[in-house]
C-alpha positions in Angstrom: 81.1 29.8 131.6 79.4 31.9 128.9 81.4 34.9 127.7 79.9 38.3 128.2 77.8 39.6 125.3 80.5 42.2 124.5 83.2 39.5 124.1 85.9 38.2 126.4 88.6 40.3 124.8 86.8 43.6 125.6 85.8 42.3 129.0 89.5 41.6 129.9 90.6 44.9 128.5 88.3 47.0 130.7 88.6 44.9 133.9 88.7 47.0 137.1 90.0 45.4 140.4 89.2 46.9 143.8 92.1 47.8 146.1 90.1 49.3 148.9 86.8 51.2 149.2 87.9 54.1 146.9 90.9 52.9 145.0 91.0 50.4 142.1 93.4 49.2 139.5 93.3 48.5 135.7 95.7 47.3 133.1 95.7 49.4 129.9 96.4 47.2 127.0 98.4 47.7 123.8 95.8 46.3 121.5 93.6 49.3 122.4 96.1 52.0 121.5 96.4 54.7 118.9 100.1 54.6 118.3 101.6 54.2 121.8 98.7 55.9 123.6 95.6 54.0 124.8 92.5 55.1 122.9 90.4 57.8 124.7 87.2 55.9 124.2 88.8 52.8 125.6 90.0 54.5 128.7 86.6 56.1 129.1 85.0 52.7 129.0 87.3 51.6 131.8 86.1 54.6 133.8 82.5 53.6 133.1 83.3 50.2 134.4 84.9 51.9 137.4 81.6 53.5 138.3 79.8 50.2 138.2 82.5 48.5 140.2 82.6 51.2 142.8 78.9 51.1 143.6 78.8 47.3 143.7 81.9 47.2 145.9 81.5 50.3 148.2 77.7 51.1 148.1 76.0 47.8 147.4 72.9 48.7 149.4 72.4 52.2 147.9 70.1 51.0 145.1 68.0 48.0 144.3 70.2 46.6 141.6 72.8 48.2 139.4 73.1 52.0 139.1 74.6 52.7 135.6 76.2 55.8 134.4 74.0 58.3 132.6 76.6 61.1 132.1 80.3 61.3 131.8 82.4 64.5 131.7 86.1 63.7 131.3 89.2 65.7 130.8 92.3 64.1 129.3 95.1 66.0 131.1 98.1 63.9 130.0 98.6 61.0 127.7 98.2 57.6 129.2 100.5 54.6 128.6 100.2 50.8 128.3 100.4 49.2 131.7 99.0 49.5 135.2 96.7 52.4 136.1 95.5 53.5 139.5 91.8 54.5 139.6 90.5 56.7 142.4 86.9 57.6 143.3 85.7 60.5 145.5 82.0 60.4 146.5 80.7 63.8 145.6 77.0 63.1 146.0 75.3 59.9 147.0 71.5 60.3 146.3 68.3 58.3 145.9 67.8 59.0 142.2 71.3 60.1 141.1 74.8 59.9 142.5 77.9 61.7 141.3 81.5 60.6 141.7 84.8 62.3 140.9 87.1 59.9 139.2 90.8 60.0 138.3 93.1 57.7 136.3 96.7 58.0 137.4 100.0 56.4 136.2 103.6 56.9 137.0 105.4 59.8 135.4 107.8 59.3 132.5 111.2 57.9 133.4 113.5 60.4 135.1 110.8 61.9 137.3 111.5 61.0 140.9 109.4 61.4 144.0 110.1 64.4 146.2 111.5 62.1 148.8 114.3 61.1 146.5 113.6 57.4 146.9 113.9 56.8 143.2 110.4 55.5 142.9 108.3 56.9 140.1 105.6 59.3 141.2 102.0 58.7 139.9 100.3 61.7 138.3 96.7 62.2 137.2 96.2 61.5 133.5 92.4 61.6 133.2 90.0 63.3 135.6 86.2 63.9 135.5 82.8 63.3 136.9 80.4 60.4 136.3 76.7 60.5 137.3 74.9 57.2 137.8 71.2 56.4 138.3 69.3 53.1 138.6 66.8 52.4 135.8 63.8 52.1 138.2 64.4 55.7 139.5 64.3 57.2 136.0 60.7 58.3 135.7 59.2 61.4 134.2 58.4 63.0 130.8 59.2 61.0 127.7 58.3 62.6 124.4 59.5 62.6 120.8 61.2 65.8 119.7 61.0 65.2 115.9 64.8 65.1 115.6 66.3 63.2 112.7 69.8 63.1 111.2 70.2 65.8 108.6 71.4 65.4 105.9 69.4 62.2 105.5 71.8 59.1 105.7 72.7 57.3 102.5 70.1 54.9 101.1 70.0 51.1 101.8 68.1 48.5 99.8 64.9 48.4 101.9 61.7 49.9 100.5 61.8 52.7 103.1 65.4 53.5 102.2 66.8 51.9 105.3 69.8 49.6 105.4 69.2 45.8 105.3 71.7 44.9 108.1 71.5 41.2 107.4 72.6 41.7 103.8 75.2 44.3 104.8 76.7 41.9 107.4 76.7 38.9 105.0 77.9 40.5 101.8 79.6 43.7 102.9 77.2 45.8 100.8 73.7 47.1 100.8 72.4 50.0 98.7 74.9 52.8 98.9 76.7 51.2 101.9 79.8 49.0 102.0 82.3 47.6 104.4 85.4 49.8 104.7 89.0 48.7 105.2 90.1 50.6 108.3 93.2 52.7 107.6 96.6 52.6 109.3 96.0 49.4 111.2 99.4 49.4 112.9 99.0 53.0 114.2 95.2 53.0 114.9 95.1 49.5 116.5 92.2 50.5 118.8 89.9 51.0 115.8 90.6 47.5 114.4 88.1 45.9 116.9 85.1 46.9 114.9 83.6 46.1 111.5 82.6 49.4 110.0 80.3 50.2 107.1 80.0 53.6 105.4 78.4 55.1 102.3 80.6 54.8 99.2 80.1 58.4 98.5 80.0 60.5 101.7 77.6 63.5 101.4 80.1 65.9 103.0 83.4 65.8 104.8 81.7 67.5 107.8 79.2 64.7 108.2 80.1 61.0 108.4 77.7 58.1 108.9 78.7 54.6 110.0 77.1 51.3 111.0 79.4 49.3 113.3 79.6 45.8 114.8 81.9 45.1 117.8 84.7 42.6 117.0 87.2 42.7 119.8 90.1 40.4 119.0 88.2 39.2 116.0 85.3 37.7 118.1 82.4 37.3 115.7 79.9 36.7 118.5 80.6 40.0 120.4 77.8 42.5 120.9 77.7 46.1 121.9 77.4 46.7 125.7 76.9 49.9 127.6 80.7 50.1 128.2 81.4 49.4 124.5 79.0 52.3 123.5 81.4 54.6 125.4 84.3 53.3 123.3 82.2 53.7 120.1 81.5 57.4 120.8 85.3 58.0 120.2 85.6 55.6 117.3 85.2 57.1 113.9 88.2 56.3 111.6 86.3 57.4 108.5 85.8 60.9 110.0 89.5 61.0 110.9 90.5 60.0 107.4 88.5 63.1 106.3 90.4 65.2 108.7 93.6 63.7 107.3 92.7 64.8 103.8 91.7 68.3 105.0 95.0 68.6 106.9 97.0 67.5 103.9 95.2 70.0 101.6 95.7 72.8 104.1 99.4 72.0 104.4 99.8 71.8 100.7 100.6 68.1 100.8 98.8 65.9 98.3 99.1 62.8 100.4 97.4 62.5 103.8 99.3 59.3 104.8 98.0 59.2 108.3 100.5 61.8 109.5 98.2 63.2 112.1 97.1 62.2 115.6 93.8 63.5 117.1 94.1 63.2 120.9 91.0 63.9 122.9 91.2 66.9 125.3 87.7 66.7 126.7 84.8 64.2 126.2 81.2 64.6 127.4 78.8 61.7 127.0 75.0 61.7 127.6 73.9 58.1 127.8 70.2 58.1 126.7 69.3 54.4 126.6 70.6 51.3 128.4 71.3 48.4 126.1 69.7 45.0 126.8 71.8 42.5 128.8 72.3 40.5 125.6 73.8 43.5 123.9 73.2 44.9 120.4 74.8 43.6 117.2 74.5 46.8 115.2 74.8 50.5 116.2 74.7 53.5 113.9 76.8 56.7 114.4 76.4 60.2 112.9 79.7 62.0 113.3 79.8 65.8 112.7 82.6 68.3 112.7 81.7 72.0 112.7 85.1 73.7 112.7 88.8 72.9 112.6 90.7 76.0 113.9 94.3 76.5 115.1 95.0 72.8 115.5 91.8 72.1 117.4 88.7 70.4 116.3 85.2 69.6 117.6 83.5 66.3 117.1 79.8 65.5 117.8 78.6 61.9 117.8 75.0 60.6 118.0 74.7 56.8 118.4 71.4 55.0 117.5 70.3 51.4 117.6 68.8 49.5 114.7 65.3 50.7 115.6 66.3 54.4 115.4 66.3 55.0 119.1 69.1 57.3 120.4 71.5 55.5 122.6 74.1 58.2 123.3 75.1 61.7 122.4 78.7 62.8 122.8 80.8 65.9 122.1 84.5 66.3 122.3 87.3 68.7 121.9 90.3 67.2 120.1 93.7 68.4 118.9 95.2 67.9 115.4 98.9 67.2 115.9 101.7 65.4 114.1 101.6 61.6 114.6 105.3 61.8 115.5 104.2 63.3 118.9 102.6 59.9 119.6 105.2 57.4 118.5 108.4 59.3 119.2 109.4 61.5 122.1 106.7 62.4 124.5 106.6 66.2 125.0 103.7 67.6 127.0 100.7 68.6 125.1 
Protein backbone atom coordinates (compact mmCIF):
# COMPACT_ATOMS: atom_id res chain seq x y z
CA UNK A 1 0.00 0.00 0.00
CA UNK A 2 1.40 3.41 -0.97
CA UNK A 3 1.78 5.79 1.98
CA UNK A 4 -0.21 9.04 1.87
CA UNK A 5 1.68 11.99 0.35
CA UNK A 6 2.05 13.63 3.74
CA UNK A 7 3.84 10.59 5.20
CA UNK A 8 2.70 7.67 7.33
CA UNK A 9 3.91 9.25 10.59
CA UNK A 10 1.71 12.31 10.15
CA UNK A 11 -1.22 10.23 8.93
CA UNK A 12 -1.04 8.08 12.06
CA UNK A 13 -0.70 11.10 14.33
CA UNK A 14 -3.91 12.76 13.08
CA UNK A 15 -6.05 9.63 12.70
CA UNK A 16 -9.71 10.07 13.70
CA UNK A 17 -11.91 7.03 14.45
CA UNK A 18 -15.75 7.14 14.45
CA UNK A 19 -17.57 6.07 17.61
CA UNK A 20 -21.07 6.96 16.44
CA UNK A 21 -22.61 9.57 14.11
CA UNK A 22 -21.34 12.60 16.08
CA UNK A 23 -18.60 11.25 18.35
CA UNK A 24 -15.06 10.27 17.38
CA UNK A 25 -11.75 9.48 19.04
CA UNK A 26 -8.11 10.40 18.46
CA UNK A 27 -4.79 9.65 20.14
CA UNK A 28 -2.64 12.72 20.82
CA UNK A 29 1.00 11.73 20.45
CA UNK A 30 4.10 12.72 22.37
CA UNK A 31 6.23 13.35 19.28
CA UNK A 32 3.92 16.26 18.40
CA UNK A 33 4.26 18.13 21.70
CA UNK A 34 5.74 21.37 22.92
CA UNK A 35 7.05 20.30 26.29
CA UNK A 36 4.30 18.08 27.65
CA UNK A 37 1.46 19.73 25.71
CA UNK A 38 0.40 18.68 22.19
CA UNK A 39 1.18 21.42 19.67
CA UNK A 40 -1.75 23.71 18.78
CA UNK A 41 -1.26 23.34 15.04
CA UNK A 42 -1.14 19.57 15.42
CA UNK A 43 -4.40 19.40 17.37
CA UNK A 44 -5.95 21.80 14.84
CA UNK A 45 -4.92 19.39 12.06
CA UNK A 46 -6.76 16.61 13.93
CA UNK A 47 -9.88 18.79 13.99
CA UNK A 48 -9.49 19.40 10.24
CA UNK A 49 -9.40 15.62 9.79
CA UNK A 50 -12.43 15.36 12.10
CA UNK A 51 -14.45 17.51 9.68
CA UNK A 52 -13.48 15.31 6.73
CA UNK A 53 -14.26 12.14 8.67
CA UNK A 54 -17.60 13.45 9.93
CA UNK A 55 -18.96 14.31 6.49
CA UNK A 56 -17.71 11.04 5.01
CA UNK A 57 -19.17 9.03 7.89
CA UNK A 58 -22.40 10.89 8.78
CA UNK A 59 -23.28 12.90 5.66
CA UNK A 60 -21.84 10.83 2.78
CA UNK A 61 -24.58 11.90 0.33
CA UNK A 62 -24.53 15.63 1.10
CA UNK A 63 -21.93 16.49 -1.56
CA UNK A 64 -20.58 14.95 -4.73
CA UNK A 65 -17.19 14.05 -3.37
CA UNK A 66 -15.25 15.45 -0.45
CA UNK A 67 -16.19 18.70 1.26
CA UNK A 68 -13.01 20.19 2.70
CA UNK A 69 -12.66 22.85 5.40
CA UNK A 70 -12.32 26.40 4.15
CA UNK A 71 -12.30 28.13 7.54
CA UNK A 72 -11.47 27.18 11.12
CA UNK A 73 -12.11 29.32 14.22
CA UNK A 74 -10.72 27.55 17.28
CA UNK A 75 -10.38 28.50 20.94
CA UNK A 76 -7.91 26.66 23.18
CA UNK A 77 -9.68 26.63 26.53
CA UNK A 78 -7.36 24.33 28.46
CA UNK A 79 -4.12 22.56 27.71
CA UNK A 80 -4.36 19.15 26.12
CA UNK A 81 -2.31 16.10 27.06
CA UNK A 82 -0.83 13.07 25.37
CA UNK A 83 -3.35 10.24 25.14
CA UNK A 84 -6.92 9.61 24.11
CA UNK A 85 -9.21 12.49 23.15
CA UNK A 86 -12.96 12.52 22.56
CA UNK A 87 -14.05 14.56 19.52
CA UNK A 88 -17.64 15.74 19.32
CA UNK A 89 -19.49 17.33 16.39
CA UNK A 90 -22.69 19.37 16.39
CA UNK A 91 -24.25 20.06 12.99
CA UNK A 92 -24.95 23.79 13.05
CA UNK A 93 -25.77 24.23 9.35
CA UNK A 94 -25.80 21.64 6.59
CA UNK A 95 -26.05 23.48 3.27
CA UNK A 96 -25.59 23.04 -0.46
CA UNK A 97 -22.51 25.25 -0.82
CA UNK A 98 -21.21 25.47 2.75
CA UNK A 99 -21.82 23.60 5.97
CA UNK A 100 -20.72 24.62 9.45
CA UNK A 101 -20.10 22.33 12.40
CA UNK A 102 -19.28 23.03 16.03
CA UNK A 103 -16.43 20.83 17.23
CA UNK A 104 -14.92 20.06 20.61
CA UNK A 105 -11.89 18.11 21.75
CA UNK A 106 -12.29 16.77 25.28
CA UNK A 107 -10.06 14.82 27.65
CA UNK A 108 -10.25 13.69 31.25
CA UNK A 109 -9.45 16.28 33.90
CA UNK A 110 -6.20 16.18 35.81
CA UNK A 111 -5.85 13.53 38.49
CA UNK A 112 -7.82 14.20 41.61
CA UNK A 113 -10.91 15.51 39.80
CA UNK A 114 -13.80 13.12 40.28
CA UNK A 115 -17.17 12.86 38.64
CA UNK A 116 -20.09 14.42 40.53
CA UNK A 117 -21.47 10.94 41.10
CA UNK A 118 -18.41 10.03 43.16
CA UNK A 119 -17.63 6.95 41.11
CA UNK A 120 -13.96 7.81 41.06
CA UNK A 121 -13.87 7.98 37.27
CA UNK A 122 -12.22 11.01 35.75
CA UNK A 123 -14.62 13.46 34.15
CA UNK A 124 -13.86 14.66 30.61
CA UNK A 125 -13.75 18.39 30.01
CA UNK A 126 -13.58 20.44 26.83
CA UNK A 127 -10.02 21.48 25.94
CA UNK A 128 -10.57 22.97 22.46
CA UNK A 129 -13.80 24.27 20.96
CA UNK A 130 -14.66 26.02 17.73
CA UNK A 131 -16.36 26.10 14.37
CA UNK A 132 -15.29 24.62 11.05
CA UNK A 133 -16.88 25.56 7.72
CA UNK A 134 -16.58 23.13 4.82
CA UNK A 135 -17.35 23.40 1.12
CA UNK A 136 -16.91 21.09 -1.88
CA UNK A 137 -14.58 22.37 -4.58
CA UNK A 138 -17.24 22.17 -7.30
CA UNK A 139 -19.54 24.56 -5.38
CA UNK A 140 -16.93 27.29 -5.05
CA UNK A 141 -17.70 29.52 -8.02
CA UNK A 142 -17.64 33.29 -8.35
CA UNK A 143 -15.27 36.20 -8.57
CA UNK A 144 -11.56 35.47 -8.74
CA UNK A 145 -9.26 38.46 -9.19
CA UNK A 146 -5.74 39.48 -8.18
CA UNK A 147 -5.50 42.12 -5.46
CA UNK A 148 -1.90 43.13 -6.02
CA UNK A 149 -0.87 41.96 -2.57
CA UNK A 150 2.75 40.96 -2.09
CA UNK A 151 4.82 40.32 1.06
CA UNK A 152 6.39 43.53 2.33
CA UNK A 153 9.17 43.95 3.15
CA UNK A 154 10.31 41.93 0.14
CA UNK A 155 11.68 38.50 1.17
CA UNK A 156 15.43 37.86 1.13
CA UNK A 157 17.02 37.19 -2.24
CA UNK A 158 17.68 33.78 -3.71
CA UNK A 159 20.07 32.91 -6.54
CA UNK A 160 17.57 33.05 -9.40
CA UNK A 161 17.75 35.93 -11.84
CA UNK A 162 14.43 37.29 -10.60
CA UNK A 163 15.63 37.15 -7.00
CA UNK A 164 13.60 34.05 -6.20
CA UNK A 165 14.90 31.04 -4.30
CA UNK A 166 16.18 28.02 -6.22
CA UNK A 167 14.41 25.39 -4.15
CA UNK A 168 16.28 22.50 -5.77
CA UNK A 169 19.61 24.01 -4.75
CA UNK A 170 18.29 24.96 -1.33
CA UNK A 171 17.11 21.41 -0.70
CA UNK A 172 20.33 19.78 -1.93
CA UNK A 173 22.93 22.07 -0.37
CA UNK A 174 21.05 23.78 2.45
CA UNK A 175 21.88 27.21 0.98
CA UNK A 176 20.72 29.48 -1.80
CA UNK A 177 21.40 33.19 -2.01
CA UNK A 178 20.65 34.71 1.39
CA UNK A 179 18.82 31.59 2.57
CA UNK A 180 20.11 28.65 4.60
CA UNK A 181 18.81 25.67 6.51
CA UNK A 182 18.44 26.36 10.20
CA UNK A 183 19.03 24.11 13.16
CA UNK A 184 15.75 24.08 15.02
CA UNK A 185 16.21 25.24 18.63
CA UNK A 186 15.34 23.35 21.81
CA UNK A 187 14.54 20.00 20.15
CA UNK A 188 13.65 18.25 23.41
CA UNK A 189 11.16 20.94 24.43
CA UNK A 190 9.76 21.82 20.98
CA UNK A 191 9.50 18.29 19.59
CA UNK A 192 6.53 19.17 17.38
CA UNK A 193 8.70 21.54 15.31
CA UNK A 194 11.28 18.83 14.56
CA UNK A 195 9.05 17.32 11.86
CA UNK A 196 9.99 19.99 9.31
CA UNK A 197 13.09 21.12 7.46
CA UNK A 198 13.14 24.91 7.75
CA UNK A 199 15.13 27.48 5.78
CA UNK A 200 15.35 31.17 6.64
CA UNK A 201 17.45 34.20 5.65
CA UNK A 202 20.82 34.40 7.38
CA UNK A 203 20.10 38.02 8.27
CA UNK A 204 16.38 38.55 9.06
CA UNK A 205 15.21 42.01 8.01
CA UNK A 206 13.31 42.67 11.25
CA UNK A 207 12.34 40.72 14.36
CA UNK A 208 8.70 41.57 13.61
CA UNK A 209 8.77 39.80 10.22
CA UNK A 210 10.10 36.27 9.69
CA UNK A 211 10.20 34.33 6.41
CA UNK A 212 10.65 30.60 6.03
CA UNK A 213 10.57 27.87 3.41
CA UNK A 214 9.55 24.50 4.81
CA UNK A 215 9.46 20.84 3.83
CA UNK A 216 7.42 18.33 5.85
CA UNK A 217 9.55 15.57 7.39
CA UNK A 218 7.36 13.68 9.92
CA UNK A 219 9.47 11.13 11.73
CA UNK A 220 12.31 11.89 9.31
CA UNK A 221 10.32 10.76 6.25
CA UNK A 222 12.15 12.34 3.30
CA UNK A 223 9.34 11.52 0.86
CA UNK A 224 6.58 13.34 2.78
CA UNK A 225 4.64 16.18 1.18
CA UNK A 226 2.45 18.96 2.52
CA UNK A 227 -1.25 18.02 2.60
CA UNK A 228 -4.21 20.21 3.47
CA UNK A 229 -4.16 18.93 7.07
CA UNK A 230 -0.42 19.55 7.28
CA UNK A 231 -0.95 23.16 6.15
CA UNK A 232 -3.04 23.66 9.29
CA UNK A 233 -0.10 22.39 11.36
CA UNK A 234 2.25 24.72 9.44
CA UNK A 235 0.19 27.82 10.24
CA UNK A 236 1.25 27.32 13.88
CA UNK A 237 4.84 26.24 13.19
CA UNK A 238 7.39 29.09 13.22
CA UNK A 239 10.34 28.32 15.56
CA UNK A 240 12.45 31.16 14.12
CA UNK A 241 9.75 33.68 15.04
CA UNK A 242 9.54 32.16 18.53
CA UNK A 243 13.31 32.45 18.89
CA UNK A 244 12.90 36.15 18.12
CA UNK A 245 10.27 36.40 20.83
CA UNK A 246 12.66 34.57 23.18
CA UNK A 247 15.31 37.22 22.54
CA UNK A 248 12.84 40.07 22.98
CA UNK A 249 11.59 38.54 26.23
CA UNK A 250 15.12 38.06 27.55
CA UNK A 251 15.99 41.68 26.72
CA UNK A 252 12.82 42.99 28.34
CA UNK A 253 13.50 40.96 31.48
CA UNK A 254 17.14 42.10 31.64
CA UNK A 255 18.44 38.59 30.97
CA UNK A 256 21.19 38.36 28.40
CA UNK A 257 20.40 34.75 27.55
CA UNK A 258 17.08 33.66 26.08
CA UNK A 259 17.61 29.95 26.66
CA UNK A 260 14.14 28.91 25.55
CA UNK A 261 12.70 29.82 28.93
CA UNK A 262 9.32 30.75 27.48
CA UNK A 263 6.29 28.90 26.18
CA UNK A 264 3.85 30.45 23.71
CA UNK A 265 0.51 28.63 24.09
CA UNK A 266 -2.19 29.43 21.56
CA UNK A 267 -5.36 31.02 22.94
CA UNK A 268 -7.31 31.45 19.69
CA UNK A 269 -6.52 30.44 16.10
CA UNK A 270 -8.35 31.48 12.93
CA UNK A 271 -7.42 29.94 9.59
CA UNK A 272 -8.75 30.94 6.16
CA UNK A 273 -7.84 28.17 3.72
CA UNK A 274 -7.56 29.79 0.29
CA UNK A 275 -6.33 26.95 -1.90
CA UNK A 276 -6.66 23.18 -1.80
CA UNK A 277 -3.38 21.39 -2.38
CA UNK A 278 -3.14 18.70 -5.07
CA UNK A 279 -3.71 15.09 -4.02
CA UNK A 280 0.01 14.43 -4.45
CA UNK A 281 0.83 17.23 -2.00
CA UNK A 282 3.46 19.97 -2.23
CA UNK A 283 7.14 19.60 -1.39
CA UNK A 284 7.76 23.25 -0.48
CA UNK A 285 5.65 25.91 1.23
CA UNK A 286 6.66 29.47 2.14
CA UNK A 287 5.43 31.28 5.28
CA UNK A 288 5.51 34.98 6.12
CA UNK A 289 5.13 35.33 9.91
CA UNK A 290 4.45 38.75 11.43
CA UNK A 291 4.07 40.02 14.98
CA UNK A 292 2.57 43.47 15.52
CA UNK A 293 2.62 43.83 19.30
CA UNK A 294 3.70 42.00 22.44
CA UNK A 295 1.82 43.46 25.39
CA UNK A 296 1.22 42.28 28.96
CA UNK A 297 2.27 38.71 28.25
CA UNK A 298 0.13 38.40 25.14
CA UNK A 299 1.21 38.38 21.50
CA UNK A 300 -0.40 38.32 18.07
CA UNK A 301 0.90 36.24 15.18
CA UNK A 302 -0.16 36.51 11.55
CA UNK A 303 0.88 33.84 9.06
CA UNK A 304 0.49 33.81 5.27
CA UNK A 305 1.32 30.49 3.59
CA UNK A 306 2.15 30.40 -0.14
CA UNK A 307 3.17 27.67 -2.56
CA UNK A 308 6.22 27.64 -4.82
CA UNK A 309 4.31 29.50 -7.57
CA UNK A 310 3.41 32.36 -5.23
CA UNK A 311 -0.26 31.44 -4.79
CA UNK A 312 -1.70 32.00 -1.32
CA UNK A 313 -2.62 28.72 0.35
CA UNK A 314 -3.76 29.92 3.79
CA UNK A 315 -3.99 33.02 5.95
CA UNK A 316 -3.99 32.57 9.73
CA UNK A 317 -4.10 34.83 12.77
CA UNK A 318 -3.73 33.87 16.38
CA UNK A 319 -3.64 35.17 19.92
CA UNK A 320 -0.89 33.66 22.03
CA UNK A 321 0.44 33.97 25.55
CA UNK A 322 4.05 34.47 26.63
CA UNK A 323 4.55 32.46 29.82
CA UNK A 324 7.37 30.66 31.59
CA UNK A 325 8.26 27.27 30.11
CA UNK A 326 8.01 25.89 33.66
CA UNK A 327 4.21 26.16 33.33
CA UNK A 328 4.41 23.54 30.60
CA UNK A 329 6.82 20.96 32.02
CA UNK A 330 6.14 21.31 35.74
CA UNK A 331 2.92 21.66 37.67
CA UNK A 332 -0.13 22.38 35.55
CA UNK A 333 -1.91 25.46 36.92
CA UNK A 334 -4.84 26.77 34.91
CA UNK A 335 -3.96 29.44 32.34
